[in-house]
C-alpha positions as CSV (number, residue, x, y, z in Angstrom):
1,M,-91.8,-24.7,112.7
2,A,-89.6,-23.4,109.9
3,Y,-87.4,-20.4,110.6
4,V,-88.7,-17.0,109.5
5,M,-87.1,-13.6,109.2
6,I,-86.8,-11.9,112.6
7,W,-84.8,-8.8,111.9
8,D,-82.2,-7.3,109.6
9,P,-80.1,-4.1,110.0
10,Y,-82.6,-1.8,108.3
11,E,-85.5,-3.0,110.4
12,R,-83.3,-2.5,113.6
13,F,-82.4,1.0,112.5
14,L,-86.0,2.0,111.7
15,W,-87.4,0.7,114.9
16,G,-84.7,2.7,116.8
17,V,-85.8,5.8,114.9
18,A,-89.5,5.0,115.6
19,I,-88.9,4.6,119.3
20,T,-86.9,7.9,119.4
21,I,-89.6,9.8,117.5
22,A,-92.3,8.4,119.8
23,V,-90.5,9.6,122.9
24,I,-89.9,13.0,121.3
25,C,-93.6,13.3,120.4
26,G,-94.5,12.4,124.0
27,I,-92.1,15.1,125.3
28,Q,-93.7,17.6,122.9
29,Y,-97.2,16.9,124.2
30,I,-95.9,17.3,127.8
31,N,-94.5,20.7,126.8
32,R,-97.8,21.7,125.2
33,G,-99.6,20.5,128.3
34,R,-97.4,22.7,130.5
35,D,-98.4,25.7,128.4
36,R,-102.1,25.2,129.0
37,E,-103.8,27.0,131.9
38,V,-107.0,24.9,131.9
39,L,-106.7,21.7,134.0
40,N,-108.7,19.5,131.6
41,E,-106.5,20.5,128.7
42,K,-103.4,19.8,130.6
43,L,-104.8,16.3,131.5
44,I,-105.5,15.5,127.9
45,M,-102.1,16.5,126.7
46,Y,-100.4,14.6,129.6
47,G,-102.5,11.5,128.9
48,I,-101.5,11.5,125.3
49,A,-97.9,12.0,126.2
50,V,-97.8,9.1,128.7
51,S,-99.4,6.8,126.2
52,L,-96.9,7.7,123.5
53,I,-93.9,7.2,125.8
54,C,-95.4,3.9,127.1
55,L,-95.9,2.8,123.5
56,A,-92.2,3.6,122.8
57,M,-91.3,1.4,125.7
58,V,-93.4,-1.4,124.3
59,R,-91.4,-1.2,121.1
60,L,-88.1,-1.0,123.0
61,F,-88.7,-4.2,124.9
62,S,-90.0,-5.9,121.8
63,Y,-86.7,-4.8,120.2
64,F,-84.8,-6.6,123.0
65,A,-87.2,-9.6,122.9
66,D,-86.2,-10.4,119.3
67,Y,-82.7,-11.1,120.4
68,E,-84.0,-13.8,122.8
69,L,-85.2,-16.0,120.0
70,Y,-83.1,-19.0,119.0
71,G,-82.1,-18.9,115.3
72,V,-79.2,-18.2,112.9
73,L,-77.7,-15.2,111.3
74,I,-77.5,-15.5,107.5
75,G,-75.8,-12.6,105.8
76,N,-77.3,-9.6,107.6
77,T,-80.7,-11.1,108.3
78,Y,-81.5,-13.1,111.4
79,Y,-83.8,-16.1,111.1
80,G,-85.5,-17.7,114.0
81,D,-88.4,-19.6,115.5
82,F,-91.0,-17.7,117.6
83,S,-91.8,-20.9,119.5
84,N,-88.2,-21.4,120.6
85,Y,-86.9,-18.7,122.9
86,T,-85.0,-18.1,126.1
87,P,-86.7,-17.4,129.5
88,N,-85.9,-13.7,129.1
89,Y,-88.2,-13.5,126.1
90,E,-91.3,-14.0,128.3
91,I,-90.0,-11.3,130.7
92,Y,-89.6,-8.8,127.9
93,A,-93.0,-9.8,126.4
94,R,-94.8,-9.3,129.7
95,I,-93.2,-5.9,130.2
96,Q,-94.6,-4.9,126.8
97,L,-98.1,-5.8,127.9
98,I,-97.7,-3.9,131.1
99,F,-96.5,-0.7,129.4
100,F,-99.3,-0.8,126.8
101,T,-102.0,-1.3,129.4
102,F,-100.5,1.5,131.7
103,G,-100.4,3.9,128.7
104,F,-104.0,3.3,127.9
105,I,-105.0,3.7,131.6
106,S,-103.6,7.3,131.3
107,I,-105.9,8.1,128.4
108,V,-109.0,6.5,130.1
109,L,-108.3,8.2,133.4
110,T,-108.0,11.6,131.9
111,F,-111.2,11.0,129.9
112,E,-113.1,9.9,133.0
113,I,-111.8,12.9,135.0
114,I,-113.2,15.2,132.4
115,V,-116.5,13.3,131.8
116,K,-117.2,12.3,135.5
117,R,-120.4,10.4,134.5
118,T,-118.6,7.0,134.4
119,K,-117.5,7.3,138.0
120,Y,-114.0,5.9,137.1
121,I,-115.5,2.4,136.4
122,I,-113.6,2.0,133.2
123,T,-110.3,2.9,134.9
124,L,-111.0,0.4,137.7
125,I,-111.7,-2.3,135.2
126,Y,-108.4,-1.6,133.4
127,V,-106.5,-1.5,136.7
128,I,-107.9,-5.0,137.5
129,L,-106.8,-6.2,134.0
130,F,-103.4,-4.5,134.5
131,I,-102.9,-6.4,137.8
132,S,-103.9,-9.7,136.1
133,I,-101.3,-9.4,133.4
134,I,-98.7,-8.8,136.1
135,V,-99.5,-11.8,138.3
136,L,-101.0,-14.4,136.0
137,P,-98.9,-16.9,134.0
138,F,-97.5,-15.4,130.9
139,T,-99.6,-17.5,128.4
140,L,-102.8,-16.6,130.2
141,A,-101.7,-13.0,130.6
142,R,-100.9,-12.8,126.8
143,D,-104.4,-14.2,125.9
144,I,-106.1,-11.7,128.2
145,F,-104.2,-8.9,126.5
146,N,-104.7,-10.1,123.0
147,F,-108.4,-10.8,123.2
148,T,-109.5,-8.4,125.9
149,I,-107.3,-5.4,126.6
150,Y,-106.1,-4.7,123.1
151,P,-109.4,-4.9,121.1
152,I,-111.3,-3.0,123.9
153,S,-108.7,-0.4,124.0
154,I,-108.7,0.3,120.2
155,T,-112.5,0.4,120.2
156,L,-112.7,2.7,123.3
157,L,-110.0,5.0,121.9
158,L,-111.9,5.5,118.7
159,F,-115.1,6.2,120.8
160,I,-113.2,8.7,122.9
161,V,-111.9,10.5,119.8
162,Y,-115.4,10.5,118.4
163,L,-116.8,12.2,121.6
164,Y,-114.0,14.8,121.5
165,T,-114.8,15.4,117.9
166,K,-118.5,15.8,118.7
167,W,-117.9,18.2,121.6
168,S,-115.4,20.4,119.7
169,R,-116.4,23.4,117.6
170,V,-117.1,22.7,113.9
171,E,-113.9,24.5,112.7
172,F,-111.8,21.9,114.5
173,K,-113.8,18.7,113.8
174,A,-112.0,17.8,110.6
175,L,-108.7,17.7,112.5
176,S,-109.7,14.6,114.3
177,S,-109.3,12.6,111.1
178,F,-105.6,13.3,111.3
179,L,-105.5,12.3,114.9
180,I,-107.3,9.0,114.2
181,L,-105.1,8.4,111.2
182,G,-102.0,8.9,113.4
183,I,-103.4,6.5,116.1
184,F,-104.3,4.0,113.4
185,L,-100.8,4.0,111.8
186,I,-99.1,3.7,115.1
187,G,-101.4,0.8,116.2
188,F,-101.1,-1.0,112.9
189,G,-97.3,-0.6,112.7
190,N,-97.0,-1.8,116.3
191,S,-99.2,-4.9,115.5
192,L,-97.1,-5.8,112.5
193,G,-94.2,-6.3,115.1
194,W,-96.3,-9.0,116.8
195,R,-95.0,-12.6,116.5
196,V,-98.4,-13.7,115.2
197,W,-97.9,-11.6,112.0
198,K,-94.1,-11.8,111.7
199,S,-94.3,-15.6,111.9
200,L,-96.4,-15.6,108.7
201,N,-93.5,-14.0,106.9
202,I,-95.8,-12.1,104.5
203,F,-95.1,-8.4,105.5
204,P,-91.8,-6.7,104.8
205,L,-89.9,-6.2,108.0
206,M,-89.6,-2.5,107.5
207,L,-93.3,-1.9,107.0
208,G,-94.1,-1.9,110.7
209,P,-91.6,0.8,111.8
210,I,-92.3,2.9,108.8
211,L,-96.0,3.0,109.6
212,F,-95.2,3.7,113.2
213,I,-93.0,6.6,112.3
214,L,-95.7,8.1,110.0
215,G,-98.3,7.8,112.7
216,C,-96.2,9.7,115.3
217,L,-95.5,12.5,112.8
218,I,-99.2,12.7,111.8
219,L,-100.2,13.1,115.4
220,L,-98.4,16.4,115.4
221,A,-100.1,17.5,112.1
222,P,-102.9,19.5,113.9
223,T,-100.3,21.9,115.3
224,W,-99.5,23.3,111.9
225,L,-102.6,22.6,109.8
226,N,-105.0,25.3,109.1
227,P,-108.5,23.9,110.0
228,E,-110.3,26.3,107.7
229,R,-108.7,24.7,104.7
230,I,-110.1,21.3,105.5
231,L,-113.3,22.3,107.2
232,R,-115.7,21.7,104.3
233,N,-113.9,18.8,102.8
234,T,-114.7,15.4,104.2
235,F,-112.3,13.8,101.7
236,Y,-109.8,13.2,104.5
237,W,-112.4,11.2,106.5
238,K,-113.4,9.1,103.5
239,I,-109.8,8.2,102.6
240,L,-109.1,7.4,106.3
241,A,-112.2,5.2,106.6
242,S,-111.4,3.4,103.4
243,L,-107.7,2.8,104.5
244,I,-108.6,1.5,107.9
245,L,-111.4,-0.7,106.7
246,F,-109.3,-2.1,103.9
247,S,-106.4,-2.9,106.2
248,Y,-108.6,-4.8,108.8
249,C,-110.4,-6.6,106.0
250,S,-107.1,-7.7,104.7
251,L,-106.0,-9.0,108.1
252,T,-109.2,-10.9,108.4
253,L,-108.7,-12.5,105.0
254,I,-105.1,-13.4,105.9
255,S,-106.4,-14.9,109.2
256,F,-108.8,-17.1,107.2
257,I,-106.2,-18.2,104.7
258,F,-103.5,-19.1,107.2
259,G,-105.9,-20.6,109.7
260,L,-105.1,-18.4,112.6
261,D,-106.9,-18.5,115.9
262,V,-110.6,-17.9,115.4
263,R,-110.4,-15.2,118.1
264,F,-108.2,-13.1,115.8
265,I,-110.8,-13.4,113.1
266,L,-113.7,-12.4,115.4
267,Y,-111.7,-9.5,116.8
268,N,-111.0,-8.1,113.3
269,I,-114.6,-8.5,112.3
270,F,-115.7,-6.7,115.5
271,T,-113.2,-3.9,114.9
272,I,-114.4,-3.4,111.3
273,I,-118.0,-3.1,112.5
274,T,-117.1,-0.7,115.2
275,I,-115.0,1.5,112.9
276,F,-117.8,1.7,110.3
277,I,-120.3,2.7,113.0
278,L,-118.1,5.4,114.5
279,F,-117.0,6.8,111.2
280,Y,-120.7,7.0,110.1
281,F,-121.7,9.0,113.1
282,S,-118.6,11.2,113.0
283,L,-119.2,12.2,109.4
284,R,-122.9,12.7,110.0
285,N,-122.1,15.0,113.0
286,I,-119.5,17.0,111.0
287,K,-121.8,17.4,107.9
288,S,-124.8,18.5,110.0
289,E,-122.9,21.2,111.7
290,I,-121.2,22.4,108.5
291,Y,-124.3,22.6,106.3
292,S,-127.1,23.3,108.8
293,K,-124.9,25.4,111.2
294,R,-126.6,23.8,114.1
295,E,-126.3,25.6,117.4
296,E,-124.9,23.8,120.4
297,P,-127.7,22.5,122.7
298,H,-128.2,24.2,126.0
299,G,-127.4,22.4,129.2
300,E,-124.2,20.5,130.0
301,T,-121.1,21.8,128.2
302,H,-118.0,19.8,127.3
303,P,-114.4,20.8,126.7
304,D,-113.6,22.0,123.2
305,V,-110.9,19.4,123.0
306,L,-109.6,19.6,119.5
307,S,-108.9,23.3,119.8
308,I,-106.0,22.6,122.2
309,F,-104.0,21.1,119.3
310,T,-104.0,24.3,117.3
311,K,-104.6,28.0,117.5
312,P,-108.1,29.3,116.5
313,Q,-108.2,30.9,113.0
314,K,-110.9,33.4,113.9
315,V,-111.6,35.3,117.0
316,T,-115.3,36.2,117.3
317,E,-116.7,39.3,118.9
318,E,-118.5,37.1,121.4
319,E,-115.2,35.5,122.5
320,V,-113.6,38.9,123.0
321,S,-116.6,40.2,125.0
322,V,-116.6,37.1,127.2
323,S,-112.9,37.4,127.8
324,K,-113.2,41.0,128.9
325,E,-116.4,40.5,130.9
326,K,-115.1,37.5,132.9
327,K,-111.5,38.5,133.0
328,I,-110.3,35.4,131.3
329,C,-107.3,34.9,128.9
330,L,-108.3,35.0,125.3
331,V,-105.9,32.1,124.5
332,C,-106.1,29.6,127.3
333,K,-109.5,30.7,128.7
334,G,-108.1,30.6,132.2
335,K,-109.0,33.2,134.8
336,V,-106.4,36.0,135.2
337,S,-105.6,37.9,138.3
338,R,-104.8,41.6,138.4
339,Y,-101.2,40.8,138.9
340,E,-100.7,38.6,135.8
341,V,-103.0,40.3,133.2
342,Y,-101.6,41.6,130.0
343,L,-103.7,44.0,127.9
344,C,-103.1,44.6,124.2
345,P,-102.1,48.2,123.9
346,D,-104.4,48.7,120.9
347,C,-107.7,46.7,121.5
348,E,-107.2,45.9,125.2
349,A,-107.7,42.1,124.6
350,I,-106.9,40.2,127.7
351,Y,-104.0,37.7,128.0
352,C,-102.3,36.1,130.9
353,H,-98.6,36.7,131.1
354,K,-97.7,33.1,130.1
355,C,-99.9,33.1,127.0
356,A,-98.8,36.7,126.1
357,R,-95.2,35.5,126.1
358,A,-96.0,32.4,124.0
359,V,-98.0,34.4,121.4
360,E,-95.2,37.1,121.3
361,N,-92.6,34.4,120.6
362,L,-94.7,32.6,118.0
363,E,-96.3,35.4,116.1
364,N,-95.8,38.7,117.9
365,A,-99.3,39.7,117.0
366,C,-102.6,40.2,118.9
367,W,-105.2,37.6,117.9
368,V,-107.8,40.3,117.7
369,C,-106.3,43.4,116.1
370,E,-103.1,41.7,114.8
371,K,-101.0,44.6,116.2
372,P,-97.4,43.6,117.2
373,F,-96.8,43.0,120.9
374,D,-93.2,44.2,120.5
375,E,-92.7,46.9,117.9
376,S,-89.0,46.0,117.7
377,K,-89.7,42.5,116.5
378,P,-91.2,41.4,113.2
379,V,-94.7,39.9,113.0
380,K,-94.4,36.2,112.1
381,K,-97.4,34.7,110.3
382,L,-97.9,31.0,111.1
383,E,-99.8,30.5,107.9
384,E,-101.2,32.7,105.2
385,K,-104.9,33.5,105.8
386,E,-107.4,33.5,103.0
387,E,-109.3,36.3,104.6
388,E,-108.9,38.9,107.4
389,I,-110.1,38.1,110.9
390,T,-113.7,39.2,111.1
391,F,-116.2,39.6,114.0
392,E,-119.3,37.6,113.8
393,K,-122.6,39.4,114.2
394,K,-125.1,38.2,116.7
């Protein structure tokens, strides 16, 4: 096999930045999880944090593995052969598979703890696969990962995000397009670092880490986006669907042209079909709730997942009434005891001490009446609102 570009200084630097940003994002989600009072919300944040940190470790050991390929340094670019490597290469590569699988187990486990219907069957299957890639020969473990764990994980992750979108209130549904975009860019950037694609020598070396960095940053977008401004606009979803479908169709075409393993081709086709189906149902669900204002069905309730990524833009009269009647915090919806309750001095809205301190530090304004918590401090608006907070009439 002819030598191909393995790395250059710019690619090394960008992957170093990407790994650092992924770890920082993971730590940020851990901090956000610690601020939540509801257990399910903590679990979701912690699951995302663990997966991000594990993905950072995947890229870190991939970074090390590139130095275990035999080749030659010409100028500032290293050229090598992916089929000719030291024994350490397989060790680093196996560790990558282990970290990725473990990171996804954290997401599946938190999902099954919340849903409960699946009886942890999915987690058990992943644990079995996790053990197999540890004990089996590297070649077999790599094939199990490439053609079982990875495609199933991507499909299942999209399905989980779809369910979280379906369960969340309509004003937060549009935010999931940004979460999916972030996940897609991280996954696509990570896959461009695989040897199957790098060996083709058709993608710029810097493309992978750049997409990875953008994905990590976009995952934090819901923390500062105003959901009201994107609620009635499905443009983001259409652009996202087009981008993802175009990317996977391109990979499928490249697989045909370069004669790659037929399993890669079948995997890409299956992914395209799955993405199309999930996007169709996601858009239909969002549009039906926006335009028909469909009420939530009675019966089993699910966590309003997407709301944990951002602060609600409207506080309804019903939410305030429920908060006062059940003695729960208006922010985290957790039950507050008589020793930790904070009452707004103007409207008597209920907050727990932890959330009251957080709101005071962020905005210093009550979510209901917008009166300052501390008169000596300025009120800090997180974003300009197009209209005043209003109470919904029953």
